[in-house]
Structure formats: structure tokens, C-alpha cells
C-alpha positions in Angstrom: 8.9 -17.3 16.2 7.3 -20.5 14.9 4.1 -19.9 17.0 3.7 -16.3 15.6 4.2 -17.6 12.2 1.5 -20.1 12.4 -0.7 -17.5 14.2 -0.5 -14.9 11.6 -1.0 -17.3 8.7 -4.3 -18.6 10.5 -5.4 -15.0 11.3 -4.8 -13.9 7.7 -6.8 -16.8 6.4 -9.9 -16.0 8.7 -9.7 -12.5 8.3 -9.4 -12.2 4.4 -11.6 -15.2 3.7 -14.6 -14.2 6.1 -14.4 -10.7 4.6 -14.6 -12.0 0.8 -19.8 -12.0 0.8 -23.1 -8.3 -0.8 -22.6 -6.2 -4.1 -19.0 -4.7 -3.7 -16.3 -6.7 -1.4 -17.5 -10.4 -1.1 -21.3 -9.7 -2.0 -23.3 -11.5 -4.8 -25.7 -8.9 -6.3 -27.2 -11.2 -8.9 -30.3 -12.3 -6.9 -33.1 -12.2 -9.5 -33.6 -13.1 -13.1 -35.3 -9.8 -14.2 -32.7 -7.5 -12.4 -29.5 -8.4 -14.2 -30.5 -6.6 -17.5 -31.1 -3.6 -15.5 -28.0 -3.7 -13.4 -30.4 -4.3 -10.5 -31.4 -0.6 -10.5 -34.9 -0.1 -9.2 -34.8 -3.4 -7.2 -36.7 -2.2 -4.0 -39.7 -0.9 -6.4 -39.8 -3.7 -8.9 -42.9 -6.0 -8.9 -42.4 -8.2 -12.1 -42.1 -11.7 -10.4 -41.6 -13.6 -7.1 -38.1 -12.5 -6.5 -39.4 -9.5 -4.7 -39.4 -11.9 -1.7 -35.6 -10.7 -1.6 -35.5 -7.4 -3.0 -38.6 -6.0 -1.1 -41.3 -8.2 0.4 -43.7 -5.4 0.5 -43.7 -5.7 -3.4 -45.6 -9.0 -3.1 -48.9 -6.9 -2.7 -48.3 -5.5 -6.2 -48.2 -8.8 -7.9 -51.3 -10.1 -9.8 -53.7 -12.2 -7.5 -52.6 -16.0 -7.7 -49.3 -17.9 -7.3 -46.0 -16.9 -8.8 -42.7 -19.0 -9.2 -39.4 -17.6 -10.3 -36.3 -19.6 -10.8 -32.9 -18.4 -12.3 -29.2 -19.4 -12.9 -26.5 -16.8 -12.8 -23.3 -17.7 -14.6 -20.4 -15.8 -13.3 -17.0 -15.6 -14.8 -14.4 -13.5 -12.8 -10.7 -12.6 -13.5 -8.0 -11.6 -11.1 -4.6 -11.3 -12.8 -1.8 -10.1 -10.6 1.1 -7.9 -12.2 4.2 -7.6 -10.0 5.5 -3.9 -9.5 8.7 -4.4 -7.4 7.7 -7.1 -4.8 10.6 -8.0 -2.4 9.7 -11.7 -1.8 12.5 -14.0 -2.6 12.1 -16.8 -5.2 12.5 -19.4 -2.5 9.1 -18.3 -1.2 7.4 -18.2 -4.4 7.6 -16.9 -7.9 5.4 -16.2 -10.8 2.0 -14.2 -11.2 -0.3 -17.1 -9.9 -2.4 -17.4 -13.2 -5.8 -16.2 -13.2 -7.4 -16.2 -9.6 -10.9 -16.1 -10.9 -13.1 -18.6 -12.6 -16.5 -19.7 -13.6 -19.4 -20.3 -11.1 -23.1 -20.9 -11.2 -25.5 -19.2 -8.7 -29.0 -20.4 -8.5 -31.9 -18.8 -6.9 -35.6 -19.5 -6.6 -38.6 -17.7 -5.1 -42.3 -18.4 -4.7 -45.1 -15.9 -3.6 -48.9 -16.0 -3.3 -51.8 -13.7 -2.1 -53.8 -15.1 0.8 -56.5 -12.6 0.4 -56.8 -9.1 -1.2 -54.4 -7.6 1.5 -52.2 -10.5 2.7 -49.4 -12.0 0.7 -46.7 -14.5 1.7 -43.5 -16.0 0.0 -40.3 -17.7 0.4 -37.1 -17.5 -1.3 -33.8 -19.6 -1.5 -30.8 -17.9 -2.7 -27.1 -17.3 -2.4 -26.4 -14.1 -1.2 -22.6 -14.1 -0.3 -19.8 -16.1 -2.0 -16.4 -15.6 -3.7 -13.7 -18.0 -4.9 -10.0 -16.9 -5.5 -7.7 -19.7 -6.3 -3.9 -19.1 -7.4 -1.3 -21.6 -8.6 0.9 -23.3 -6.1 4.3 -21.8 -6.0 3.4 -18.3 -7.1 5.0 -15.3 -5.5 1.9 -14.4 -3.1 1.5 -18.2 -1.9 2.5 -17.1 1.5 -0.5 -14.8 1.6 -3.1 -16.8 -0.3 -3.8 -19.9 -2.5 -7.6 -20.7 -2.0 -10.2 -18.4 -0.7 -13.7 -19.7 -1.1 -17.1 -18.9 0.7 -20.4 -20.4 0.2 -23.7 -19.4 1.5 -27.4 -20.7 1.3 -30.3 -18.5 2.5 -33.9 -19.4 3.1 -36.2 -16.2 3.5 -39.8 -16.8 4.3 -41.7 -13.2 4.0 -45.0 -11.7 4.4 -46.6 -8.6 3.1 -49.8 -6.5 4.0 -51.5 -3.8 2.0 -52.1 -1.0 4.7 -53.8 1.2 2.2 -54.9 0.9 -1.2 -51.5 2.5 -2.4 -49.2 1.5 0.4 -48.0 -2.0 1.4 -45.3 -3.4 4.0 -43.5 -6.5 4.5 -41.2 -8.5 6.4 -38.9 -11.7 6.2 -36.7 -13.9 8.3 -33.5 -15.2 7.1 -31.7 -18.3 8.1 -28.3 -18.3 6.3 -25.6 -21.0 6.3 -22.1 -19.8 5.5 -18.9 -22.0 5.1 -15.4 -20.7 4.4 -12.4 -22.6 3.2 -8.9 -20.8 3.2 -5.5 -21.8 2.5 -1.9 -20.6 2.1 1.8 -21.8 2.1 3.7 -21.7 5.5 6.7 -23.1 7.2 4.5 -26.1 8.2 3.5 -26.9 4.7 0.0 -25.9 3.3 -2.2 -24.1 6.0 -5.8 -24.9 5.5 -8.6 -23.6 7.4 -12.5 -24.5 7.2 -15.2 -23.1 9.3 -19.0 -22.6 9.1 -22.0 -21.6 11.2 -25.7 -20.7 10.7 -26.9 -17.0 11.3 -30.3 -15.3 11.5 -31.4 -11.9 10.1 -34.5 -10.0 9.2 -35.5 -7.8 6.4 -38.4 -5.2 6.4 -39.8 -2.9 3.5 -42.4 -0.6 2.3 -43.6 0.2 -1.2 -45.9 3.2 -2.2 -47.8 3.3 -5.6 -47.3 7.0 -5.8 -49.2 7.3 -9.2 -50.9 4.7 -11.5 -47.5 4.5 -13.2 -44.8 5.1 -10.5 -43.9 3.0 -7.5 -41.4 3.9 -4.8 -39.8 1.3 -2.5 -37.5 1.4 0.8 -35.9 -1.8 1.9 -33.8 -2.7 4.9 -31.8 -6.0 5.5 -30.1 -6.5 8.7 -26.6 -7.7 9.6 -26.1 -11.4 10.2 -23.7 -12.6 13.0 -21.8 -15.6 12.6 -19.8 -17.6 15.4 -17.7 -19.5 12.8 -16.4 -22.8 14.2 -13.8 -25.1 12.3 -10.2 -26.2 12.3 -6.9 -25.4 10.8 -4.6 -28.3 9.3 -0.9 -28.1 8.5 0.0 -30.6 5.8 3.6 -30.9 7.1 3.1 -30.8 10.9 -0.2 -32.4 11.9 0.6 -31.7 15.4 -0.1 -28.2 14.9 -3.6 -28.9 13.9 -6.2 -26.8 15.9 -9.9 -26.1 16.4 -10.7 -22.6 16.0 -13.6 -20.0 16.1 -13.9 -16.4 15.2 -16.9 -14.1 15.4 -18.0 -12.2 12.2 -20.9 -9.9 11.6 -21.8 -9.3 7.9 -23.2 -5.6 7.0 -26.6 -4.4 6.8 -27.9 -2.5 3.9 -30.9 -0.3 2.9 -32.1 0.5 -0.6 -34.3 3.4 -1.9 -35.6 2.6 -5.4 -38.2 4.3 -7.9 -39.7 2.7 -10.9 -41.8 4.8 -13.3 -43.7 4.0 -16.7 -43.0 7.5 -18.3 -44.7 6.1 -21.5 -46.7 3.2 -22.5 -43.3 1.8 -24.0 -40.6 3.0 -21.8 -40.2 2.3 -18.0 -37.3 4.2 -16.2 -35.8 3.1 -12.9 -33.1 4.1 -10.3 -31.6 2.7 -6.9 -29.4 3.8 -4.3 -28.1 1.4 -1.9 -26.1 1.9 1.2 -24.1 -1.2 2.9 -22.4 -0.8 6.3 -19.3 -2.4 5.5 -17.5 -0.4 8.2 -18.7 -3.2 10.7 -15.8 -5.2 9.4 -12.7 -3.5 11.2 -10.8 -6.7 12.2 -11.1 -10.5 12.7 -9.8 -12.3 15.8 -9.4 -15.9 15.6 -9.9 -17.5 19.2 -8.5 -21.2 20.2 -10.9 -23.8 21.0 -8.3 -26.3 22.6 -4.7 -26.6 23.1 -2.3 -27.9 20.4 1.4 -27.7 19.6 2.8 -24.1 18.8 -0.9 -22.8 17.6 -2.9 -22.8 20.8 -0.9 -22.9 23.9 -4.0 -21.5 25.9 -7.7 -22.4 24.8 -10.1 -19.5 24.8 -7.1 -16.8 24.0 -6.7 -15.0 20.8 -4.0 -16.3 18.7 -0.7 -14.2 19.4 -0.3 -11.7 16.6 -3.2 -13.2 14.6 -5.5 -10.2 14.7 -5.9 -8.9 11.0 -7.3 -5.5 10.3 -9.5 -4.9 7.2 -10.6 -1.3 8.2 -13.5 -1.3 5.5 -15.7 1.7 4.8 -19.3 2.2 4.0 -20.4 2.2 0.6 -23.3 3.7 -1.6 -24.2 1.9 -4.7 -26.1 3.8 -7.6 -27.7 2.3 -10.4 -30.2 3.5 -13.4 -32.1 1.4 -15.9 -34.8 1.4 -18.5 -37.2 -1.0 -20.0 -38.6 -1.1 -23.5 -41.8 -2.8 -24.4 -41.3 -3.7 -27.9 -44.2 -5.9 -28.5 -46.8 -7.9 -26.2 -44.1 -10.7 -26.2 -40.9 -8.8 -26.0 -39.4 -6.5 -23.5 -35.8 -5.1 -23.7 -33.8 -4.2 -20.6 -30.8 -1.7 -20.1 -28.9 -0.8 -17.1 -25.7 1.2 -15.6 -24.5 1.0 -12.0 -21.6 2.3 -10.0 -20.2 0.0 -7.3 -17.6 1.2 -5.1 -15.4 -1.0 -3.0 -15.1 -1.1 0.7 -11.5 -2.0 0.7 -8.4 0.4 0.7 -4.9 0.3 -0.6 -3.4 -0.3 2.6 -5.2 -3.5 4.0 -6.2 -5.0 0.6 -4.7 -8.6 0.0 -4.7 -11.2 -2.9 -7.6 -13.0 -1.1 -9.9 -10.3 -2.0 -8.4 -7.9 -4.7 -11.6 -6.0 -5.0 -11.9 -2.5 -6.5 -14.6 0.0 -7.7 -16.7 -1.5 -10.4 -18.9 0.1 -13.3 -21.7 -2.1 -14.5 -23.1 -2.2 -18.1 -25.9 -4.5 -18.5 -28.7 -5.4 -21.1 -31.5 -8.2 -21.4 -34.4 -9.3 -23.1 -37.7 -10.9 -22.1 -40.0 -13.2 -24.0 -43.5 -14.3 -23.1 -43.4 -17.9 -24.0 -47.0 -18.3 -22.9 -49.8 -16.4 -21.4 -48.5 -17.2 -17.8 -44.8 -18.0 -18.6 -41.7 -15.5 -19.2 -38.2 -16.3 -20.1 -35.6 -13.8 -19.3 -31.9 -13.6 -20.7 -29.4 -10.9 -19.7 -25.8 -9.9 -19.6 -23.8 -7.6 -17.5 -20.2 -6.6 -17.6 -18.3 -5.2 -14.8 -15.5 -3.0 -15.6 -13.1 -3.0 -12.4 -10.4 -0.6 -11.5 -7.0 -1.8 -11.0 -6.7 -3.2 -7.4 -3.3 -2.3 -5.8 -1.8 -4.5 -3.0 1.2 -3.9 -0.7 1.1 -6.8 1.6 3.5 -8.1 4.0 4.4 -11.9 4.2 3.6 -13.1 7.6 6.4 -13.1 10.0 8.8 -11.6 7.5 9.8 -8.2 6.0 9.1 -9.2 2.6 6.2 -7.6 0.7 4.1 -8.2 -2.3 3.6 -5.2 -4.2 1.7 -4.9 -7.5 -1.9 -4.4 -8.7 -4.5 -7.0 -10.1 -6.3 -6.5 -13.3 -9.9 -7.6 -12.9 -13.1 -8.2 -14.7 -16.5 -10.0 -14.0 -19.1 -11.1 -16.6 -22.6 -12.2 -15.7 -25.0 -14.3 -17.7 -28.6 -14.8 -16.4 -31.1 -17.1 -17.6 -34.4 -17.2 -15.7 -38.0 -18.4 -15.9 -41.2 -17.1 -14.0 -44.6 -18.6 -14.0 -47.7 -17.4 -12.6 -50.9 -19.7 -12.0 
């Protein structure tokens, strides 16, 4: 019985945390300074600054000749507040709503792009494509399910673009991506804490067509990345149960189709449709790397009772936006987006209480000099209530209720051409 409880706790931590990093679910959509004000509509067809290295490397060909630098800081504020609706967990295992599981975070990114000649361009980006943190108060009603769930990533993405025709460019890039996860929950063995990390590799390709002097169409694909997460599990009350673990994880690929069109000298409209293959993540199977008391009786075997289902579905994100050129120095941005969740009411847990979200965004750009531009933007995500009905590992008790969620994004960015 004890072995099963340990295995279930570890498996749940791995499955929920690893499944906690792209827009929707555990993804971070904020990858450029100019995009926030448009709710990232039209991203694969945008060609304003060096952040196209990430959104569509083919668009580097549309940048003005020379060198381009773009840096941004995204300040994120999330909120996850639990409301109990008939949980059967006894007070001895935890009580209270856990406080606010969200909090503040700063997500930086930076990009550089330059043309080599009139056809070839190169660039590189450093950004944070995946990441999330939920943390609840110790002793809360859901502590046997989740306390801390944190994922950190760093991505390096060198890219190249080539103009194959006067109005058609293609691009490609390579991603080296580091992912680290730390997860904890309460158990019969004290606080169970798991840490694991790995480096994965992926590619991205894109095409951009200048359909008319004022209209661009872009198509961009980013591959999935496979991780062989390696780490260890620690138990505060029973160190003899500590164990080395691994688990395979493949984060999803995605594809975006975007259009940006200057309909008048003052107004620019944009739209975007992004598909993400979240259905890749059906379950996570933790594997023992060595033998320890109770947890790993046989090295190389899956933990008994530790396979956790997620059963996520593919999603389609849609966004629309507009830019208004007020003057030579000022440009104002607007955006709306619908970003559905891949999760479901059966398998969702407190580690990632994600639900459908609706973006409302606005921003402003000011030309501080001939070559420098400063962007400020704000977006609010209206998030639907996230229902949970989760069994406490090794018992018949259930956490039943919903999370009141919201998210706010404030962006400051600077781009420079030289």
C-alpha cells in the first residue's frame, strides 16, 4: 500500500508538472514586444522587428537592410483561487482554499537579425517559450494533490531566411531548449519533491508572401521537442525512499497562418489562426533509475500505479488585431484572441487549472529616435472557471470545486536598427 501511495504521488507530480509549457495549457505566448498589443494576431506575417526570428524566420527578408535588435520584458500576473464545492477530503489531510496559486513573473526575450546580402538574412533569438508556476499554502485541502508546480525553459533559436522570389521568402531555424521542472505535494512520507531537467532539440520553418504592396501572408511551423527528463524524488520524512527517476515528454508542435494588411495609410489589420497538437500528451510514465526503499524495487520498470492520464486535445487559437498610425512618432495597437484549453473536466488538477481564455489587448509604440522604438502594451485574459474533481492518491477522497482564474500581461520592449 505504501509503495503504491509513493508511486502515485510521484507519477502525479511528473504528469501534472511536465504538462504545465505554449499558449493555452502551459505555454507562454508572450514572445515579442510588439505582439502583446495585438494579442499576437498576425504573428507569422508581421515584419516590424527582429522578433520575427521566433514568429516566422522568413519575415527577416522583409526587414529593412541592416542590423536589427529587439529586447523585451513581459511582466505576468496570474491568479488561481480555489472554491470548494463538496470536496470529501477530511480536515486531517488538509483544509482551506490554499490562497492564490498564481503570482508575478518576469519573462525576458531578445532577438537579433541582419541581412547578409539582398537575398540572405540570418538571426538568433533567446526566449522562454514554456513556463508556469502554481504554488499553494501548505496544509490546504489539495496539498496531497499539489503544492508547488514550476517549469522553467530557455530557448536559443538561430535562424536563416532566403528570398526565393521578389515577393516570396522562406526561412528555417534550429532550437536548443532547456527545460527544468520542480514539483511537490504532501504525502504520508512528508513533503514529496521532484526535480528533473533535460535539453531538447527542434526545428521551425516558414514562408512569407508579399501578396500585394500592403498585404503579407505568412505560414509558420514549429516542431515538437522530445525530452528525456532526468532527476530525483525526495521525501522529507523518509530519506530512504529517495529515488532517481526519468520520464519521456514530447511537447507539441504548432502551425500558424497569418495575414497583415495595410487597408489605408493609417490603419493596418491582422488576423491569425494557430493549431497546437496538444493531443500528443496523453499520459506520463515515470521510470525508475536505480533501486530504493519502497519506490523503485526494480530499476528500469515503470512505477507501480504511477502512470497518469492527461488526455489533452488539439486546439485552435484565433486572433484579430489592428494598428493605427496616429503620427510619424506614435502607433497604437489593439487585439482580441480566443485561446481554448486542451484540458478537460475529468483529468484537470490543481497543478494546472487551465481553461478557455479570451484576450483583450492594447498597446502603443513611440519612435524615440530615427532608429529606436519603444513599445508598451497590456493584455488581460478573461479565463473561464476551471472545474476539478480529483482523487487523492491512494484514497477514495476527492477534491471537488472550481478555480477562479485570470491573467494580466504588461510588456515593455525596445527595438533598434543600425
